[in-house]
C-alpha positions as CSV (number, residue, x, y, z in Angstrom):
1,M,-1.9,-16.4,-10.6
2,A,0.0,-13.5,-12.3
3,R,0.1,-10.3,-10.3
4,L,-2.2,-7.5,-11.5
5,P,-0.4,-4.4,-12.6
6,R,-0.7,-1.6,-10.1
7,L,-3.2,1.1,-10.8
8,Y,-1.8,4.6,-11.2
9,F,-3.9,7.6,-11.8
10,P,-2.7,11.2,-11.4
11,G,-4.7,13.3,-8.9
12,C,-6.2,10.2,-7.3
13,V,-5.4,9.4,-3.7
14,Q,-3.6,6.2,-3.0
15,H,-3.1,4.1,0.1
16,V,0.4,2.6,0.1
17,I,1.8,0.0,2.5
18,Q,5.5,-1.1,2.6
19,R,6.4,-4.0,5.0
20,G,9.7,-5.1,6.4
21,N,11.1,-8.3,5.0
22,N,9.7,-11.3,6.9
23,R,7.8,-8.8,9.0
24,E,11.1,-7.8,10.7
25,A,11.6,-4.3,12.2
26,C,12.4,-1.4,9.9
27,F,12.9,1.0,12.8
28,Y,15.1,0.3,15.8
29,D,15.6,3.7,17.3
30,E,13.8,7.1,17.5
31,A,16.4,8.5,15.1
32,D,15.3,5.9,12.4
33,Y,11.8,7.3,12.4
34,K,13.1,10.8,12.0
35,V,15.4,9.9,9.2
36,Y,12.7,8.1,7.3
37,L,10.3,11.1,7.6
38,S,13.1,13.4,6.4
39,F,13.8,11.2,3.4
40,L,10.0,10.9,2.7
41,N,9.7,14.7,2.7
42,D,12.6,15.0,0.3
43,A,11.2,12.4,-2.1
44,A,7.6,13.8,-1.9
45,K,8.9,17.2,-3.0
46,K,11.2,15.8,-5.7
47,Y,8.4,13.6,-7.3
48,Q,5.5,16.0,-6.6
49,V,3.5,13.7,-4.4
50,A,1.2,15.2,-1.7
51,I,1.4,13.3,1.6
52,H,-1.9,13.6,3.5
53,A,-1.4,11.0,6.3
54,F,1.1,8.5,7.4
55,V,1.9,6.0,10.2
56,L,5.3,4.4,10.8
57,M,4.9,1.1,12.6
58,T,7.8,-0.9,13.9
59,N,7.8,-3.2,10.9
60,H,5.8,-1.5,8.2
61,V,4.7,1.9,6.9
62,H,1.4,3.3,5.7
63,L,1.1,6.4,3.5
64,L,-2.0,8.2,2.1
65,A,-0.8,10.3,-0.9
66,T,-1.8,11.9,-4.1
67,P,0.6,11.9,-7.0
68,S,0.7,14.6,-9.7
69,D,1.6,12.1,-12.4
70,E,1.3,8.4,-13.1
71,Q,4.8,7.6,-12.0
72,G,4.9,9.7,-8.9
73,I,4.2,7.1,-6.3
74,S,6.4,4.5,-7.9
75,R,9.3,6.9,-8.1
76,L,8.8,8.1,-4.6
77,M,8.7,4.6,-3.1
78,Q,11.8,3.4,-5.1
79,A,13.9,6.4,-4.2
80,L,12.7,6.4,-0.5
81,G,13.2,2.7,-0.2
82,R,16.7,2.7,-1.6
83,R,17.9,5.7,0.4
84,Y,16.5,4.4,3.7
85,V,18.0,0.9,3.2
86,Q,21.4,2.5,2.6
87,Y,21.1,4.5,5.8
88,F,19.7,1.5,7.8
89,N,22.4,-1.0,6.6
90,F,25.2,1.5,7.3
91,T,23.9,2.4,10.7
92,Y,23.4,-1.1,11.9
93,G,26.2,-2.8,10.0
94,R,24.0,-5.1,8.0
95,T,23.6,-6.0,4.4
96,G,20.8,-7.2,2.1
97,T,17.2,-6.3,1.7
98,L,15.0,-4.5,4.3
99,W,11.7,-4.4,2.5
100,E,9.3,-7.3,1.7
101,G,9.2,-7.3,-2.1
102,R,6.9,-4.7,-3.8
103,Y,4.9,-2.2,-1.9
104,K,1.2,-2.6,-2.0
105,S,-1.2,0.1,-3.0
106,T,-4.9,0.9,-3.8
107,L,-6.7,3.9,-5.3
108,V,-9.1,5.5,-2.8
109,D,-12.5,7.0,-3.6
110,T,-12.3,10.4,-2.0
111,D,-16.0,11.0,-1.6
112,S,-16.9,7.8,0.3
113,Y,-13.7,6.4,1.7
114,L,-11.0,8.9,2.2
115,L,-11.6,10.0,5.8
116,T,-12.1,6.3,6.7
117,V,-8.7,5.5,5.4
118,Y,-7.2,8.5,7.3
119,R,-8.7,6.8,10.5
120,Y,-7.4,3.4,9.4
121,L,-3.9,4.6,9.2
122,E,-3.8,6.7,12.4
123,L,-5.6,4.1,14.5
124,N,-3.0,1.4,13.6
125,P,-1.0,1.9,16.8
126,V,-4.2,1.6,18.8
127,R,-5.3,-1.6,17.1
128,A,-1.8,-3.0,17.7
129,G,-2.0,-2.3,21.4
130,M,0.9,0.1,21.4
131,V,-1.1,3.0,22.7
132,T,-4.7,3.6,24.0
133,H,-5.3,6.7,21.8
134,A,-4.0,7.8,18.5
135,S,-2.7,11.1,20.1
136,E,-0.2,9.1,22.2
137,Y,1.7,7.7,19.2
138,P,4.5,10.1,17.9
139,W,5.1,8.6,14.5
140,S,1.8,9.3,12.7
141,S,0.1,12.3,11.2
142,Y,-2.6,12.3,13.8
143,Q,-0.9,15.0,15.9
144,A,-1.0,17.3,12.9
145,N,-4.4,16.5,11.5
146,A,-6.1,16.4,14.9
147,L,-4.0,18.6,17.1
148,G,-2.3,21.1,14.8
149,K,1.3,20.0,15.3
150,P,3.4,21.3,12.4
151,I,4.7,18.4,10.2
152,Q,6.4,19.8,7.2
153,L,5.8,17.0,4.8
154,L,2.0,16.9,5.1
155,T,-0.3,18.5,2.5
156,P,-3.9,18.7,3.7
157,H,-6.4,17.1,1.3
158,A,-9.3,19.2,0.0
159,L,-11.8,17.0,1.8
160,Y,-9.9,17.5,5.1
161,L,-10.0,21.3,4.5
162,R,-13.8,21.1,4.1
163,L,-14.2,19.8,7.7
164,G,-14.2,23.4,8.9
165,N,-13.6,27.1,8.1
166,T,-10.6,27.4,10.5
167,E,-7.8,25.2,11.6
168,E,-9.5,24.8,15.0
169,E,-12.8,23.8,13.5
170,R,-11.1,21.3,11.2
171,Q,-9.1,19.7,14.0
172,S,-12.2,19.5,16.2
173,A,-14.2,17.8,13.5
174,Y,-11.3,15.5,12.8
175,R,-11.0,14.5,16.4
176,S,-14.7,13.6,16.5
177,L,-14.1,11.0,13.8
178,F,-11.9,9.1,16.3
179,R,-14.5,8.6,19.1
180,G,-15.0,5.0,18.0
181,R,-13.0,2.3,16.3
182,L,-13.5,1.1,12.8
183,P,-15.8,-1.9,12.3
184,E,-14.1,-5.1,11.4
185,R,-16.0,-5.1,8.0
186,Q,-14.3,-1.8,7.1
187,L,-10.9,-3.0,8.2
188,S,-11.2,-6.1,6.1
189,E,-12.4,-4.1,3.1
190,I,-9.4,-1.7,3.3
191,R,-6.9,-4.6,3.8
192,E,-8.2,-6.6,0.9
193,A,-8.2,-3.7,-1.5
194,T,-4.7,-2.7,-0.6
195,N,-3.1,-6.1,-0.4
196,K,-4.7,-7.3,-3.7
197,G,-4.5,-4.1,-5.6
198,W,-8.2,-3.5,-6.0
199,V,-9.9,-0.1,-6.0
200,L,-11.4,1.1,-2.7
201,G,-14.6,2.8,-3.8
202,D,-18.2,2.5,-4.7
203,D,-19.5,1.1,-8.0
204,R,-19.4,4.3,-9.9
205,F,-15.9,5.1,-8.9
206,K,-14.7,1.6,-9.8
207,A,-16.4,1.8,-13.2
208,Q,-14.7,5.2,-13.9
209,I,-11.3,3.7,-13.0
210,E,-11.8,0.7,-15.2
211,V,-12.7,2.9,-18.2
212,K,-9.7,5.2,-17.6
213,T,-7.1,2.5,-17.0
214,G,-8.4,-0.5,-18.9
215,R,-7.8,-2.7,-15.8
216,R,-10.2,-4.5,-13.5
217,A,-10.9,-2.6,-10.3
218,A,-12.5,-5.4,-8.4
219,P,-12.5,-9.2,-8.4
220,L,-14.6,-10.9,-11.1
221,G,-18.0,-12.1,-9.9
222,R,-18.2,-9.7,-7.0
223,G,-20.5,-6.8,-6.8
224,G,-19.3,-3.3,-5.9
225,D,-18.9,-2.0,-2.4
226,R,-21.7,-0.5,-0.4
227,K,-23.0,2.9,-1.5
228,S,-21.2,5.8,0.1
229,A,-24.2,6.9,2.2
230,E,-24.4,3.5,3.9
231,Y,-20.6,3.3,4.3
232,Q,-20.3,6.7,5.8
233,E,-23.2,6.0,8.2
234,T,-21.3,3.2,9.8
235,S,-17.8,4.8,9.7
236,S,-18.2,7.6,12.2
């Protein structure tokens, strides 16, 4: 089956995942994580992409980002990927590819799914058994979004800012979202949408994206996702 073209829509949040080739490690040392984040910050500024959340795992990376134009995410990922590979190969005396083919991405419906995807990203180290709580993992955006740690590359999304009138209120409300883990149904839904390039959203959002892009937003023969009220009821 031919691959579907990626969906790009300026101003719409995207969940992006880039995996190491053959699931091999992309980060060997603490310095590698710091270099990657520095390069990400540079690329985000250059291509005008707002980064809302991230997690750097040992062998893959998740980003939650909003591009200002259709090519923003693509240009960011290409520039970031090339620059980091050059650094990585030079540092460790290796050659060849580091990344597993193309990055994967999905458009995210802000109203019904965005905060769930925030949680999906920042709970990754917990699901992997690396830590017992998201606050213990140093290479994610949780410490900024939940605890107020300054991370220069992050741009708070408008929905995050509506969690409270002050930084303290927003951080407290955000921490409350992490009292439980995500249900397996939601994990599967996010993974399928991202890996297969479908839209993560309710029926109305998918229909809007299909009209605007001329490309299918969901598999043929499948109904839309649950209404946002039902989804949000089970996601907290």
